[in-house]
N, C-alpha and C positions, 0 to 999 in steps of 0.2 A: 699248339692247341689254342683254338680261339675261345673268345668269351662265351659263345653259344654252347660249345662243347663242354666247357668248364661249368657253365650253369646247369646243363643237363646232368653232369656228374654230381653236382651239389644236390639237385633235386632227387636224383636216384639214391644217393647216399642217405638223404634225410627221411626217406619213406619209413624206415624202421622206427625212427624217433617220432615221426608223425603218428604211426600206428599206436605206439605206446602212449603218446600224449592223448590220443583219442580215449584210450582206456582210463587214463587219469581223469579226463574230463567227465567220464561216466560216473565217477565216484563223487563228483561235486553236486550237492543238492542245489546250490546257487553258484553261479560262475564267480570264482574268487580270482580277480585279476592279479593280486599279489602272488598267489600260489601259481597261477599260470605263467607269470614272468619268471619265477624261480625255476619251474620245470623247463621253460624254454632256454633259460640261461645255462642250466646244467647240460641239456642236450646240445645246444649250439656250441658251448665251450668245449665239451669233449669231442664233438664232431669236428671242430676246428683244430684241436690239439693233436688228435690221432694222425692225420695226414702229415703233420709236421714231424712227428716222431718217426713215421714210416719213411718220409723223405730223408731224414737224417740217417736212418739205417741203410736206405738204398744207395745213398751217395758213397758209403763206405765200400760197397761191392760193385760200383759202376763199371770199372774197367774189366771185370770178369764177366759181366752179364750183358754189356752193350751189344754183342753180336746176336743175342737172342732176346733182346728186351721186348720186341713186339709180341713174341710168343708168350713171354711171362705176363705182359700186360693183358693179353687176350685171356690167358689161363686164369689169372686172378679175378678179372672182371666177370668172366663166364662162371667161375666157381661161386663168387659172391652173389651174382644175379641168380644163378641156378639155385643156390641155397634159399634165397628169398622166395623164389617161386615154389620150391619144394615145401618150405614152411607154410606158405599161404594155402597150399592145397592139402597138406597132410597133418597139420597141427590140429589137435582137438580144441574146440572152444572151451576154454577154462572159465571157471567161475571167477568173477572179480572179487578180489579181497580188498574191500574198501575199509579204511579205518573208521571206527564208529565215531571218533571225535572229529573227523574231517581234517586232521592235521597231516602234513606231509612227513613221511619218514625219509630223512635225508640220507641215511645209509642205503635204503632201498633205491632212492633216486640216483645215487652214485653208481650202484651196481647196474641199474638199467641204462644209465648214460654210457658206461663202459661197454656193456653188452651190445648196445645199438651202434657203437662207433668202432668196433673191432674191424669191420669191413673198410672203414676209412683209413685204418692203419695200412692195410694191404694196398689200397689205392695210393696212399702216400709213397709207398715203395715204387709203384709204377711211375709216379710223378718224377722221381729222381732219374729214371731212365729216359723219360720223354722230355726232359729239360723244361719242365713247366715252371712258370713264375710262382714260386711257393708262397710268397707273401699274399699275392692276389688270390691264389687258390684257397689258402687257409681262411682268409677273410671272407671270401664268397661262400665257401662251404659252411663256415660257422654262422654267418648271417642268414643264409637260406634255411639252415636247420632251425635257427632261432625263430624265424618267422613262421615256418611250417609247424613247428612244435606248438607255438602259441595258437596258431589256427587249429591244430589238432585238439587241443584242450577245449576250445570253443565248439568245435564240431562234435566232439565226444559228449560234451554237456548238452548240446542241442539235439543231435540226431542219433546218438547211440553208436553202437559198434558196426553198423552196416557198411561203413566205408573203409574199415581197417584192412580187410582182405584185398580190396581193390587197390589201395595205396601200396601195399606190399607187392602185389603183382606188377603194378606199373613201375615201381622202383627196380624190380628184378629185370624186367624187360629192357628198361633204359640202360642198365649196366651191361647186359649181354650185348645189346646192339652197339654200344660204344666200344666195347672190347673187340667185336667183330670188325668194326670200321677201322680201328687202329691196325689190326692184323692185315686187313685187305689193303690199306694204304701202304704199309711197309713191304708187302709182297708185290706191289705195283699193279694190283688188280683194280684198285679204286684210286682215282686221282681227284682230290678235292682241295 
């Protein structure tokens, strides 16, 4: 897997964190860079940690799954991307619950960071089968999510929630397309 593909993975995976960061930015009366950095660190840290955990799990089962790894990668990525698309089109817009004092709830932030990075755990499992450089992958996914989450807070503060749905749709499409590409390459239909 090349750098460009890995970067697309990172962007696709970070779209949930971006969308949640937009919501967090909506709650800020004034852009608070300290809080924005904390939000970005949580999302980037968890998004980097989860593929590492998935990779560790995947390496334990590698010899059993190698013959069908391309189908697993396609299935997981299509499922994750499909869920992102489903959520974008079927979730009701919920009222924002902004704290009156403007402080971050760290417990809520941990839960949001875990929830938005579960898909990265599944991608980490596929990384084990695809023999991806895990250190570079984890670093790039974490850094990309950090930057996009930071941007999401700023976008949320500035423009509101109008880009949240588009970001989730784009992330879902990217993950489905990458999964399809992996499958087609392994089946010999696509040679890149």
